[in-house]
C-alpha positions as CSV (number, residue, x, y, z in Angstrom):
1,M,0.0,0.0,0.0
2,L,1.1,3.6,-0.7
3,S,0.6,4.6,2.9
4,D,3.2,2.0,4.0
5,R,6.0,3.6,2.0
6,P,7.6,5.5,4.9
7,A,7.6,2.2,7.0
8,E,9.0,0.3,4.0
9,L,11.7,2.9,3.5
10,Q,12.7,2.7,7.2
11,A,12.8,-1.1,7.2
12,A,14.9,-1.1,4.0
13,L,17.3,1.4,5.6
14,R,17.7,-0.8,8.7
15,R,18.4,-3.9,6.6
16,T,20.9,-2.1,4.4
17,F,22.8,-0.3,7.1
18,P,22.9,-2.7,10.0
19,R,26.0,-1.0,11.5
20,W,24.3,2.3,11.7
21,D,22.1,3.4,14.6
22,C,18.6,4.3,13.4
23,T,16.3,6.5,15.5
24,R,12.9,7.9,14.7
25,D,10.9,10.7,16.4
26,G,7.5,11.1,14.7
27,D,8.2,11.4,11.0
28,R,11.8,12.3,11.5
29,I,14.4,9.6,11.0
30,T,18.2,9.7,11.6
31,L,20.9,7.2,10.8
32,G,24.5,7.5,11.9
33,H,27.4,5.0,11.8
34,R,28.1,3.5,15.2
35,R,31.8,4.5,14.8
36,G,30.7,8.1,14.1
37,G,31.8,11.1,16.0
38,R,35.5,10.9,14.9
39,T,37.1,14.2,14.0
40,Y,37.3,14.7,10.2
41,R,40.7,15.8,8.8
42,P,40.4,17.7,5.5
43,L,42.3,16.4,2.6
44,R,45.8,17.8,2.2
45,R,45.8,17.6,-1.5
46,P,42.4,18.0,-3.1
47,R,41.7,16.1,-6.3
48,S,41.3,17.9,-9.5
49,W,37.8,18.2,-11.0
50,S,38.6,15.5,-13.6
51,Q,40.0,13.2,-11.0
52,M,36.8,13.5,-8.9
53,L,34.6,12.8,-11.8
54,A,36.7,9.8,-12.9
55,T,36.7,8.4,-9.3
56,L,32.9,8.7,-9.0
57,S,32.3,7.3,-12.5
58,D,34.6,4.3,-11.9
59,A,33.0,3.6,-8.5
60,C,29.5,3.8,-9.8
61,A,30.5,1.4,-12.7
62,A,31.8,-1.1,-10.2
63,H,28.3,-1.2,-8.7
64,G,26.6,-1.6,-12.1
65,I,25.7,2.0,-12.5
66,Q,26.8,3.3,-15.9
67,R,27.6,6.9,-16.8
68,G,24.7,8.3,-18.7
69,N,24.4,10.8,-21.5
70,L,24.0,14.4,-20.3
71,L,20.9,16.5,-20.8
72,P,21.0,19.6,-23.0
73,L,21.2,22.8,-20.9
74,H,18.5,24.6,-22.8
75,G,15.9,22.7,-20.8
76,L,13.3,20.1,-21.7
77,G,9.5,20.6,-21.7
78,D,8.5,23.9,-20.1
79,A,11.8,24.5,-18.3
80,E,14.0,27.3,-19.6
81,L,17.2,25.7,-18.5
82,T,18.1,22.3,-17.0
83,F,18.1,22.7,-13.2
84,S,18.5,19.0,-12.0
85,A,19.7,15.7,-13.3
86,V,16.4,14.1,-12.3
87,Q,14.8,15.9,-15.3
88,G,16.2,13.0,-17.3
89,L,13.5,10.8,-15.8
90,D,10.6,13.2,-16.7
91,P,9.0,11.0,-19.5
92,Y,8.9,8.0,-17.1
93,L,8.2,9.7,-13.8
94,K,5.8,12.5,-14.9
95,H,4.2,11.3,-18.0
96,G,3.9,7.5,-17.4
97,R,6.0,6.5,-20.4
98,Y,8.5,3.8,-20.6
99,H,11.5,5.7,-21.8
100,V,13.8,8.3,-20.2
101,H,15.9,11.2,-21.5
102,A,18.9,10.0,-19.4
103,R,19.7,7.6,-16.5
104,G,22.6,6.3,-14.5
105,F,25.5,8.4,-13.1
106,L,25.1,11.9,-14.5
107,P,27.6,14.7,-13.8
108,Q,25.0,17.2,-15.1
109,P,25.7,21.0,-15.5
110,V,22.7,22.8,-14.2
111,V,21.5,26.4,-13.6
112,R,19.4,27.5,-10.6
113,F,18.4,31.0,-9.7
114,T,17.0,30.0,-6.3
115,G,20.1,29.8,-4.1
116,P,19.8,31.6,-0.7
117,R,21.4,35.0,-0.5
118,D,22.6,37.4,2.2
119,E,21.2,40.9,2.8
120,Q,23.5,42.3,0.1
121,G,22.2,39.8,-2.5
122,A,25.3,37.6,-2.6
123,L,24.9,33.9,-2.6
124,L,25.7,32.2,0.6
125,P,28.7,29.9,0.8
126,G,27.9,26.5,-0.7
127,F,25.7,27.9,-3.4
128,A,26.3,28.9,-7.0
129,T,23.9,29.8,-9.9
130,S,25.5,27.1,-12.0
131,F,27.1,23.8,-10.8
132,V,27.6,20.2,-11.7
133,N,24.8,18.1,-10.2
134,I,26.5,14.7,-9.6
135,S,23.7,12.2,-9.3
136,I,22.4,8.7,-9.7
137,V,19.0,8.9,-11.4
138,E,17.2,5.6,-12.1
139,P,13.8,4.1,-12.6
140,I,13.5,1.3,-9.9
141,G,11.2,-1.5,-9.1
142,T,11.2,-1.5,-5.3
143,I,12.0,0.7,-2.3
144,Q,14.8,-1.7,-1.5
145,D,16.4,-0.8,-4.9
146,H,16.4,2.8,-3.8
147,V,18.2,2.1,-0.6
148,A,20.7,-0.2,-2.3
149,L,21.5,2.7,-4.6
150,I,22.0,5.0,-1.5
151,D,24.5,2.4,-0.3
152,S,26.3,2.3,-3.7
153,W,26.5,6.1,-3.7
154,I,28.0,6.2,-0.2
155,A,30.6,3.6,-1.4
156,A,31.4,5.9,-4.3
157,L,31.7,8.9,-2.0
158,S,34.1,7.0,0.2
159,R,36.5,6.8,-2.8
160,L,36.6,10.6,-2.6
161,G,37.2,10.7,1.1
162,F,33.7,10.8,2.6
163,H,33.9,7.9,5.0
164,A,30.9,6.4,6.7
165,Q,31.9,7.5,10.2
166,H,31.5,11.1,9.2
167,L,28.2,10.7,7.4
168,T,24.6,10.8,8.6
169,I,21.3,10.2,6.8
170,S,18.3,12.1,8.1
171,G,15.0,13.7,7.2
172,S,11.3,13.4,7.3
173,L,9.5,10.3,6.2
174,A,6.4,12.3,5.5
175,V,5.4,12.1,1.8
176,W,5.5,15.3,-0.1
177,H,3.3,15.9,-3.2
178,R,4.0,18.1,-6.2
179,T,1.7,17.0,-9.0
180,P,2.2,14.7,-10.8
181,V,5.0,13.4,-8.5
182,A,5.2,12.5,-4.9
183,G,8.3,11.5,-2.8
184,I,10.3,11.2,0.4
185,T,13.5,13.2,0.8
186,L,16.4,12.3,3.0
187,K,19.5,14.4,3.5
188,L,23.1,13.3,3.6
189,H,25.4,15.3,5.9
190,H,29.1,15.1,6.2
191,D,30.7,16.2,9.5
192,G,27.5,18.2,10.3
193,R,27.3,20.0,6.9
194,E,24.8,19.2,4.2
195,L,26.3,17.1,1.4
196,G,23.3,16.1,-0.7
197,D,20.1,14.2,-0.7
198,A,18.5,10.9,-1.5
199,V,15.0,11.2,-2.9
200,L,12.5,8.4,-3.4
201,L,10.0,9.4,-6.2
202,W,6.9,8.0,-7.7
203,N,4.1,9.0,-10.1
204,Q,0.9,9.9,-8.1
205,E,-1.5,8.3,-10.6
206,N,0.7,5.2,-11.1
207,P,2.6,4.7,-7.8
208,A,4.3,1.6,-9.3
209,K,6.4,3.9,-11.4
210,L,9.2,4.4,-8.8
211,A,12.5,6.3,-9.3
212,T,15.5,7.4,-7.4
213,D,17.4,10.6,-7.4
214,I,20.5,10.6,-5.2
215,G,23.3,13.1,-5.4
216,S,25.1,16.3,-4.6
217,G,27.1,19.1,-6.3
218,L,30.6,18.5,-7.5
219,E,31.7,21.9,-6.2
220,R,30.0,21.4,-2.8
221,S,31.7,18.0,-2.5
222,A,35.1,19.5,-3.1
223,W,34.3,22.2,-0.6
224,L,33.4,19.8,2.2
225,L,36.5,17.7,1.6
226,T,38.9,20.6,2.0
227,A,39.6,23.3,4.5
228,Q,39.3,26.0,1.8
229,T,36.7,28.6,1.6
230,W,33.8,28.3,-0.9
231,A,35.3,31.1,-3.0
232,Q,38.7,29.5,-3.1
233,V,37.2,26.1,-4.2
234,V,35.0,27.4,-6.9
235,Y,36.8,30.5,-8.2
236,G,40.4,29.9,-7.2
237,K,42.7,33.0,-7.3
238,L,40.2,35.0,-9.3
239,A,38.2,35.4,-6.1
240,E,41.1,37.5,-4.7
241,Q,40.8,40.0,-7.7
242,I,37.2,40.0,-8.9
243,D,33.8,40.3,-7.1
244,V,32.4,36.8,-6.5
245,R,29.0,38.0,-7.7
246,V,30.6,38.9,-11.1
247,L,32.5,35.6,-11.2
248,D,29.3,33.6,-10.5
249,A,27.4,35.5,-13.2
250,V,30.1,35.2,-15.9
251,R,30.7,31.6,-15.0
252,T,27.0,30.8,-15.5
253,A,26.7,33.0,-18.6
254,T,29.7,31.2,-20.2
255,L,28.0,27.9,-19.6
256,I,24.7,29.1,-21.2
257,V,26.2,30.8,-24.2
258,G,28.8,28.0,-24.6
259,T,26.1,25.5,-25.1
260,G,24.5,27.5,-27.9
261,T,22.0,29.9,-26.2
262,C,22.3,33.6,-27.1
263,P,20.6,36.6,-25.3
264,A,16.9,36.8,-26.4
265,P,13.6,38.4,-25.3
266,R,12.1,35.1,-24.3
267,G,13.1,31.6,-23.1
268,P,16.6,30.6,-22.1
269,G,18.0,33.7,-23.8
270,N,15.9,35.8,-21.5
271,A,17.2,33.9,-18.5
272,L,20.7,34.8,-19.6
273,R,19.7,38.5,-19.7
274,R,18.1,38.3,-16.3
275,L,21.3,36.8,-15.0
276,L,23.6,39.5,-16.4
277,R,21.4,42.6,-15.7
278,P,22.0,43.0,-12.0
279,E,25.8,42.7,-12.6
280,T,26.1,45.0,-15.6
281,E,27.5,47.9,-13.5
282,R,30.0,45.6,-11.6
283,I,31.2,44.0,-14.8
284,G,31.4,47.4,-16.5
285,G,34.7,47.8,-18.4
286,L,36.1,44.5,-17.0
287,G,38.0,42.6,-19.6
288,L,36.0,39.4,-19.8
289,S,38.4,37.2,-21.7
290,R,40.4,36.0,-18.7
291,V,37.2,35.0,-16.8
292,V,35.5,33.5,-19.8
293,R,38.6,31.4,-20.7
294,W,38.7,30.1,-17.1
295,A,35.0,29.3,-17.0
296,H,35.0,27.8,-20.5
297,A,37.9,25.5,-19.5
298,Y,36.0,24.3,-16.4
299,W,32.7,23.5,-18.2
300,S,34.6,21.9,-21.1
301,G,36.1,19.5,-18.6
302,I,32.6,18.2,-17.8
303,Q,31.4,18.2,-21.4
304,P,32.9,20.0,-24.4
305,L,31.1,23.3,-25.1
306,S,29.9,23.8,-28.7
307,V,30.7,27.5,-28.8
308,P,34.5,28.4,-28.6
309,W,35.5,30.8,-25.8
310,P,36.3,33.9,-28.1
311,E,32.8,33.8,-29.5
312,V,31.3,33.4,-26.0
313,C,33.4,36.4,-25.0
314,R,32.2,38.5,-27.9
315,I,28.5,37.7,-27.2
316,L,28.8,38.5,-23.6
317,D,30.7,41.7,-24.3
318,T,28.0,42.8,-26.7
319,E,25.2,42.0,-24.3
320,I,26.9,44.0,-21.4
321,Y,27.5,46.9,-23.8
322,D,23.8,46.9,-24.9
323,Q,22.5,46.6,-21.3
324,S,24.7,49.5,-20.2
325,G,23.1,51.7,-22.9
326,G,26.1,51.7,-25.1
327,E,28.0,54.1,-22.9
328,E,31.3,52.3,-23.2
329,T,33.0,50.4,-26.1
330,P,33.0,46.7,-25.4
331,W,36.5,45.3,-25.2
332,S,38.4,42.2,-24.0
333,D,41.8,42.2,-22.3
């Protein structure tokens, strides 16, 4: 029965993680390793982005989870831009069909405008407008399959340095509903800081259509593994020279334009304009080529961009010039 799914999930978690203490208070459940509580020591030598992805991909493959084809960034259905790897399951999960856009281990570049901000409008540490959503997204047959994939994901994370004694799984077993999908979301924390989530999903009209969405952000994972600040991890030495809000906007704009979307009055092109508009004054006469080259190299390490960096730079320079009313001549350093 559908009403038994919270109890089924709890039972599956207990079976799969026998060495973890499991406590429940009302709808809230918490699992922590019995050897937990040990002090975490950050990595001395952080892995490169490519090393992290290769490690996760190999670890997932060892558990029978193949690396899937990435989704286009321009968005599917009514979405302007791709905001989550789980959108790969939309045909199956939302529309009751038997095919998917993508499945497996997906290091999916995404764009989200919903990150929490401080009083000055800057994103809080741990959040960026664009990031790589490292996820396992799969249609599944049972709740036990979902929990088995959580176990596989934790095994993959351990290869990066996230060991079980520093992890907890917690959240509410209450079912949430967002037509046409319902689900139960649990959070993974590492050393007390949020790492990612594990979401059990199903179609409300056909609850037999189950799916799993387990993952985190590549940048967040690197941040939690090191003793560096968020700005150091994501922007490197550029954070010492350029406003982080500008870096976030240009980094995201490079991804959007680099995948073939130009500024436009509607659709993804309008999202690009909304992204750049608040930062026009800050970008001003900034020579964009250095930042664009850096961002282009990062995104191309995930998946080669179709538009070369000089053309991305030209498009962004022109857009900034137009938004500023043509008061300055666009240039690149």
